N, C-alpha and C positions, 0 to 999 in steps of 0.2 A: 566263191563269186568272184569272177577276176575284172579287172575294171570295166574292161569293156563289156563283161554281162551285165555289170552293174548298172550300166549306163543304158543298156538295149532291155534291160528287164525282159527276160523271155517269159512273157506272161500267161502265154496261154498254150497247151499242148498242140502241136501240129498233126492234127487227125480229125475226119468230120464228125459230126454229130449224125446219130442216126436219126431217119425221118421222125417227126411228130407224129404219131400213130397209137391209138387203141385199140384192145380187140372188141370192147364195147362198154357201154354206159355203165359207172360201177361208183356206188355212191360213197364206198369206203376209201377207194383209191383216190376218188375226187378229193375228199378230205385231206389225204397226206399229200397230195400236190398242193392244196391251198394253203398246208403248213408249210410247206417248203418255200410256199411264196411269204407268208406273211405273219409268222409266229417270232418268238424272240430268236430262235437259231432258224434264220431264213435268208432267200435272197435279198429281199426288201433291206432288212436290217444288213446284209453286208455290202450293198450298194451304197446305203446312207453313210456308213462307218467308213466307208473307204473314199468316198467323196469327202466326207469331214478331212480326213486324213492328209488326202492329195491337198486339199486348200490351206490347211494349218501348217504343213511342212514346207510349201512351197515357196515362201522367202529364206528359210534358212539351207533347205535340204531339196534342192530341184529335182535329182535324179529318183529320190523318194517320192516325192509328189507326183513326177511323171509315171512313176511305175504302177501307184497306188491309182491313179485315174483309170490306166488302162486296165486293172485288174476289176476296176468297177465297173467298166462298160463289159467286160467278159462276164459278170455276176450279174449285169443287167439281161445279159442273151440268156442265163439261165434262169432268171424271171420271166422272161419271155414264155421261153421252153415248158415251164411248170403251169404258167397262164394259160396256154394252149392246150396241153394235157387236162387240166381242170375243167376245161371247156368242152373237149371232146368227151371226159368223163362223164359230164351231165351237170358240171357245178356253175355257178356263174364266178368268173373269175377276178372278183372284187379283191383289195388287200384285207383278208378277214381270214379266219380260221372257224374250224367246225367246235373249239373248245368255247363253252359257254362264258368261263370266267373273264378271259379276255379275247372277244371275237375279232377287234379291230387292231390293225398293224398300229405301232406308235414310236412316234421316235425317242420315247423313253425306254425302249428295248436295249437300246446303245449305250456304251458309256461314252463321256466326251473327255476322256485325260486329254491334257495337253503336254505332258510330257512325252518324249518321243519313246523312250524305251517300254512305257506302260500304253502307247497306242499300238506299238507291233505285237507287245506281248496279248493285251484284248484281240488283235486279230489272228495271232497264233491260236488262242481259246478258239475263235469264231470257226476257223477252219476245222480243228479238231472235232469240234460239235457237229459240223456239218458232214464231214466224214463218217463220223460215226451213224448219225440219223440217217443219211443217205445208203450207207452200205445195211443197215438195219432193214431199210425199206426193200432194198434190191434181194434181200434174203427170205423175205415176206409176201411180196408181190408177185402174183403168178402170171400177169400179164408182161410176156418176154420183151413186147415193145416197149414198154417203161422201166424195166429192168436193164434194157441196152442203155438207155438214154443218162438213167441213174450212174450205171456204170461210167460211161462217157464224162459225165459230169464231177464223178468222183475224181477223175484224171486232174480235171482242171484245179480242183481245191486242193489235190495233193501238191500238183505244181506250186500253187500260192503258197501253201504250208511251207514247201521246201525255200520259196522265196523269204518269207517272212522271218523265218530263222536265219539263211543267211544274212539278213539286212540286221536283225538283232545282234548276230556276232561280230557286224562289222562297228556299230555306233556305240 
């Protein structure tokens, strides 16, 4: 990342998202979308993680803070997309999942390290986990509307992963 790219943080892929629609109500797919919203590996976890990082890095690393702020907004957009999909698939799009052990999203799902390299390393792991999860879903879900959306969101997550690796190299 050169200095201009660092300061601008190209935080999103320049491509439209497919329309949010589904082939029909499907409780299994609805549970998958709820998991994308509110489990440990989820958009809510990423929104919260990146919000936190934007705040704690701000005083010393304003360019990192701004980058994470913008990425958190992209993740919030993903959260909204998954909530709309869950609703269309027949679920109540609360911040909960179909898992019985931890049905409600919790801020304890994320770490709160204060050391900069640990913050970025945690973000790298989170993006890798999201890419893996969404790729698995795209390979098993048969509704092509949802698959197209997952593939588009994966592109954003891959971009974020690239940014985090570049930041990690610079610090």
